[in-house]
C-alpha positions in Angstrom: 30.9 63.0 -106.4 27.1 63.5 -106.2 26.3 67.0 -104.9 22.8 68.0 -105.7 19.8 67.1 -103.5 17.9 65.3 -106.4 21.1 63.3 -107.3 21.9 62.2 -103.8 18.3 61.1 -102.9 17.8 59.4 -106.2 21.0 57.5 -105.9 20.2 56.4 -102.4 16.6 55.6 -103.5 17.8 53.3 -106.3 20.2 51.5 -104.0 17.5 51.0 -101.4 15.2 49.5 -104.0 18.0 47.1 -105.0 19.2 46.3 -101.4 15.7 45.7 -100.0 14.6 43.8 -103.1 17.5 41.4 -103.0 18.5 41.0 -99.4 15.0 41.1 -97.9 12.4 40.2 -100.5 14.2 37.8 -102.8 13.7 34.8 -100.5 9.9 35.2 -100.8 10.0 34.1 -104.4 13.1 31.9 -104.4 12.5 29.8 -101.3 10.2 27.3 -102.9 12.4 26.4 -105.9 15.4 26.2 -103.5 13.5 23.8 -101.1 12.4 21.6 -104.0 15.8 21.2 -105.6 17.8 20.9 -102.4 15.3 18.7 -100.6 15.0 21.0 -97.7 11.8 22.0 -95.8 10.4 25.5 -96.3 10.8 25.9 -92.5 14.5 25.5 -92.8 14.8 27.7 -95.9 13.0 30.6 -94.0 15.0 29.8 -90.9 18.1 31.1 -92.8 16.3 34.4 -93.3 15.4 34.5 -89.6 19.1 34.0 -88.8 19.9 37.1 -90.9 17.5 39.2 -88.9 18.9 38.0 -85.6 22.4 38.7 -86.8 21.2 42.2 -87.9 20.0 42.8 -84.4 23.3 41.7 -82.8 25.5 43.9 -85.1 23.2 47.0 -85.0 25.2 48.8 -82.3 28.7 48.0 -83.7 27.5 49.1 -87.2 26.1 52.4 -85.7 29.5 53.0 -84.1 31.2 52.3 -87.5 28.8 54.8 -89.3 29.6 57.5 -86.7 33.4 56.9 -87.1 33.8 56.3 -90.8 30.6 57.9 -92.3 27.7 56.8 -94.4 29.6 56.6 -97.7 32.1 54.1 -96.5 29.5 52.1 -94.6 27.1 51.8 -97.5 29.9 50.9 -100.0 31.1 48.2 -97.7 27.6 47.0 -97.3 27.2 46.6 -101.0 30.3 44.5 -101.2 29.3 42.3 -98.3 25.8 42.0 -99.7 27.2 40.9 -103.1 29.3 38.2 -101.4 26.3 36.9 -99.4 23.9 36.8 -102.4 26.6 35.2 -104.5 27.0 32.5 -101.8 23.3 31.8 -101.9 23.6 31.0 -105.6 26.2 28.3 -104.8 24.7 26.7 -101.7 24.7 22.9 -101.6 24.8 22.3 -97.8 22.9 23.7 -94.8 26.1 25.0 -93.3 26.9 27.2 -96.4 23.3 28.3 -96.6 23.3 29.6 -93.0 26.7 31.2 -93.5 25.3 33.1 -96.5 22.5 34.5 -94.4 24.8 35.4 -91.5 26.8 37.5 -94.1 23.5 39.0 -95.4 22.5 39.9 -91.8 25.6 42.1 -91.5 25.0 43.5 -95.0 21.4 44.5 -94.1 22.6 46.7 -91.3 25.3 48.2 -93.5 22.9 49.0 -96.4 19.2 49.3 -95.5 17.2 52.1 -94.1 19.1 52.8 -90.9 22.4 53.3 -92.6 20.8 55.3 -95.4 18.9 57.5 -92.9 22.1 58.1 -91.0 23.9 59.1 -94.2 21.2 61.7 -95.0 21.5 63.1 -91.5 25.3 63.3 -92.0 24.7 65.3 -95.2 21.7 67.4 -94.3 21.7 67.6 -90.5 18.4 68.5 -89.0 16.9 69.2 -92.4 17.1 65.5 -93.3 13.4 64.8 -92.4 12.2 65.5 -95.9 14.9 63.4 -97.7 14.2 60.6 -95.3 10.5 60.7 -96.2 11.3 60.7 -99.9 13.7 57.8 -99.5 11.0 55.7 -98.0 8.9 56.2 -101.2 11.7 54.5 -103.2 12.1 51.7 -100.6 8.4 50.9 -100.9 8.8 49.9 -104.5 11.4 47.2 -103.7 9.0 44.2 -103.6 7.0 45.4 -106.6 10.2 45.5 -108.7 12.2 42.6 -107.3 9.5 40.0 -106.9 8.9 40.0 -110.7 12.7 40.1 -111.4 13.3 37.1 -109.2 10.3 35.3 -110.6 11.3 35.7 -114.2 15.0 35.1 -113.5 14.1 31.8 -111.8 11.9 30.8 -114.7 14.6 31.6 -117.3 17.9 30.6 -115.5 16.8 28.9 -112.3 17.1 30.0 -108.7 20.9 30.0 -108.7 20.9 32.3 -111.6 18.3 34.5 -109.9 20.5 34.9 -106.9 23.4 35.8 -109.2 21.3 38.5 -110.8 20.6 39.8 -107.3 24.3 39.7 -106.4 25.3 41.5 -109.6 22.6 44.2 -109.0 24.1 45.0 -105.7 27.7 44.9 -106.8 27.4 46.6 -110.2 24.8 49.3 -109.4 24.8 49.9 -105.6 28.6 49.9 -105.1 29.5 52.7 -107.5 26.5 54.8 -106.5 27.5 54.5 -102.9 31.0 55.5 -103.7 29.8 58.6 -105.4 28.0 59.9 -102.2 29.6 62.9 -100.5 32.3 62.2 -97.9 31.6 63.3 -94.3 31.9 67.1 -94.0 32.0 67.6 -97.8 30.0 70.6 -99.1 27.0 69.8 -101.2 25.5 72.0 -103.9 22.2 73.3 -102.6 20.4 72.2 -99.5 17.1 70.4 -99.1 15.3 73.5 -100.1 17.7 74.5 -102.8 19.7 76.9 -100.5 23.3 76.7 -99.4 22.8 79.0 -96.5 23.8 77.2 -93.2 21.4 77.4 -90.3 22.0 76.5 -86.7 20.6 73.2 -85.5 17.5 73.6 -83.3 17.7 72.3 -79.8 16.6 68.6 -79.5 13.1 68.3 -78.0 14.3 65.6 -75.5 17.1 66.7 -73.0 20.1 64.4 -73.0 19.5 63.4 -69.3 16.0 62.2 -70.2 16.9 60.4 -73.4 16.7 56.9 -72.0 12.9 57.0 -71.4 12.2 58.5 -74.8 14.3 55.8 -76.5 12.6 53.1 -74.5 9.1 54.4 -75.6 10.1 54.5 -79.2 11.7 51.1 -79.0 8.5 49.6 -77.5 6.4 51.3 -80.2 8.6 50.1 -83.1 9.0 46.6 -81.7 5.3 46.1 -81.3 4.7 47.4 -84.9 7.4 45.0 -86.1 5.7 42.1 -84.5 2.3 43.0 -86.1 3.7 43.7 -89.5 5.8 40.5 -89.7 3.1 38.3 -88.3 0.5 39.5 -90.7 2.9 39.5 -93.7 3.2 35.8 -93.3 -0.2 34.8 -91.8 -2.8 37.4 -92.9 -4.0 35.6 -96.0 -4.2 32.1 -94.4 -6.0 33.5 -91.4 -8.6 35.2 -93.6 -9.1 32.1 -95.6 -9.6 30.0 -92.4 -12.3 32.5 -91.5 -14.1 31.8 -94.7 -12.7 34.3 -97.3 -11.9 33.0 -100.8 -8.2 32.7 -101.2 -8.0 34.8 -104.5 -10.1 37.6 -102.8 -7.8 37.6 -99.8 -4.8 37.9 -102.0 -5.9 40.9 -104.0 -7.3 42.7 -101.0 -4.1 42.1 -99.0 -2.1 43.5 -101.9 -3.9 46.8 -101.5 -1.8 47.4 -98.4 1.3 48.2 -100.4 -0.5 50.9 -102.4 -1.7 52.7 -99.3 1.6 52.3 -97.6 3.1 54.4 -100.4 0.2 56.8 -100.4 0.7 57.3 -96.6 4.3 58.2 -97.1 3.4 60.6 -100.0 0.8 62.3 -97.9 3.5 63.0 -95.2 5.8 64.5 -97.8 3.1 66.8 -99.1 1.4 67.9 -95.9 3.4 66.7 -92.9 6.5 68.9 -93.2 5.6 71.0 -90.1 3.6 68.4 -88.3 4.4 68.1 -84.6 6.6 65.0 -84.2 4.7 63.7 -81.2 1.4 64.1 -83.0 2.9 62.4 -86.1 4.0 59.4 -84.0 0.6 59.2 -82.4 -1.2 59.3 -85.7 1.0 56.6 -87.2 0.4 54.2 -84.3 -3.1 55.3 -83.7 -4.1 54.3 -87.3 -2.9 50.8 -86.6 -5.3 50.6 -83.6 -8.1 51.9 -85.7 -7.3 49.3 -88.4 -8.7 46.5 -86.3 -12.1 48.2 -85.8 -13.5 47.0 -89.2 -12.4 43.5 -88.5 -14.1 43.6 -85.1 -17.3 45.0 -86.7 -17.4 42.9 -90.0 -15.0 40.1 -89.7 -13.5 39.1 -93.1 -16.4 40.4 -95.1 -14.9 42.2 -98.2 -15.6 45.8 -97.0 -14.2 45.2 -93.6 -11.1 43.3 -94.8 -10.5 46.0 -97.4 -10.8 48.8 -94.8 -8.4 47.0 -92.5 -5.8 46.7 -95.2 -6.1 50.3 -96.3 -5.6 51.6 -92.7 -2.9 49.0 -92.0 -1.0 50.1 -95.1 -1.2 53.8 -94.2 0.0 53.1 -90.7 3.0 51.0 -92.0 4.0 53.8 -94.4 4.0 56.4 -91.7 5.7 54.3 -89.1 8.7 53.8 -91.3 9.1 57.6 -91.4 8.6 57.8 -87.7 11.5 55.5 -87.2 13.8 57.6 -89.3 12.6 61.2 -88.8 11.2 61.4 -85.3 14.4 60.4 -83.5 16.2 63.2 -85.4 13.8 65.8 -84.1 13.7 64.4 -80.6 17.4 63.8 -80.0 19.3 65.8 -82.6 21.8 64.7 -85.2 24.7 63.8 -82.8 24.6 60.1 -82.0 21.7 59.6 -84.4 23.0 56.3 -85.8 23.4 55.0 -82.2 19.8 55.9 -81.3 18.5 54.2 -84.4 20.5 51.1 -83.5 19.1 51.1 -80.0 15.6 51.3 -81.3 16.2 48.8 -84.1 17.8 45.9 -82.2 14.7 44.6 -80.3 12.6 45.1 -83.4 14.9 42.9 -85.5 14.8 40.2 -82.9 11.0 40.4 -82.7 10.8 40.3 -86.5 12.9 37.1 -86.5 10.6 35.4 -84.0 7.2 36.8 -85.0 6.2 34.3 -87.8 6.8 31.3 -85.6 5.4 32.8 -82.4 2.2 34.0 -84.2 1.8 30.6 -85.9 1.8 29.0 -82.4 -0.8 31.6 -81.3 -3.1 30.7 -84.3 -2.7 27.0 -83.6 -3.6 27.5 -79.9 -6.5 30.0 -80.0 -7.4 30.5 -83.7 -7.4 33.6 -86.0 -10.2 35.5 -84.1 -8.2 35.6 -80.9 -5.0 36.0 -82.9 -6.4 39.3 -84.3 -7.4 40.3 -80.8 -3.8 39.7 -79.6 -2.5 41.9 -82.4 -5.0 44.6 -81.5 -3.7 44.5 -77.9 -0.2 44.8 -79.1 -1.2 47.8 -81.3 -2.6 49.5 -78.1 0.7 49.0 -76.4 2.5 50.7 -79.4 0.0 53.6 -79.3 0.3 53.9 -75.5 4.1 54.2 -75.9 3.9 57.1 -78.3 1.2 58.7 -76.1 3.6 58.4 -73.1 6.3 60.0 -75.1 4.1 62.9 -76.0 2.7 63.3 -72.5 6.2 63.7 -71.0 8.0 65.7 -73.6 5.6 67.7 -75.7 6.1 71.4 -75.1 3.0 73.5 -74.3 3.8 76.0 -77.1 3.8 73.3 -79.8 
């Protein structure tokens, strides 16, 4: 059994890289060769992925209840097995029915293995001290696309898309499953705490009283759902929108890729300097940077300096928002029922994520990219307003 803080966080970090890289990012590389060989449209191929996101939203609450009953170790291990089955099925698809069935299975696997389940496991192990390991874990997760896009690309080149999906399935089954099985059982003692000390400390009082939890959960849900819409919409449409406004495609691609670097740098900055940062201020900073990101676009359009500044700020905001989702609910509501709170926040966001690409494509067709960016700016204001409302109502004068 893994006991030390470095061993536990590293094991979970590796499994997050693999789980995100296979379940979430693999389709980005393998969709085109699948569509070409099977004779399907790209729209249908990505519709399968959207189905998995919808399924993830539907099962979020039952999975949260399962985590609270059986613990993170069992949940993550089961998720690896389910994920391996779903990825294996993708390698064998020859009909639309089997294809959609595989993504339904992967929708369940995503809730059993990705951030929310991993965050809940860290809270189970470290209690209210889990903020730092959660932040560190997001650093690992941020590497998933950088590692698995090339893996899927070269595997497809060497052994075809079916072989690439088998590589993904084996990654999950052979690496993630045993690492998850080695995690501590619920209630098991671990050697050394987050700060290298075994000394137990009482949990601090949650900042939000239980009777006022509904409003706080609602504000966080609105903020996270708005961010999910912006992130997903721009992940699909940012480069085409920039090109339609006159930017050279190659330039748009390399500037947009900067986002991932600053996403990781934003998370690293939080680890180094944000340990004692007021959670309400942290939430406001993360959503506020998203609002500021649109200022360069408004001032300079898609000129290189303006587009570069947008992607830098956008990346930093994304990096911080991921930590907000995992760490801020812990501080606001405490460790008890943490998985359920994450599920309540995640469910609308997953549904929004599933519908965002199509909805934003319709917006671009109707009003064009300039007003499309204006709409996203308005949505970012809603997100920022939700975190401001949260701080206004619950921030203590002494903080």
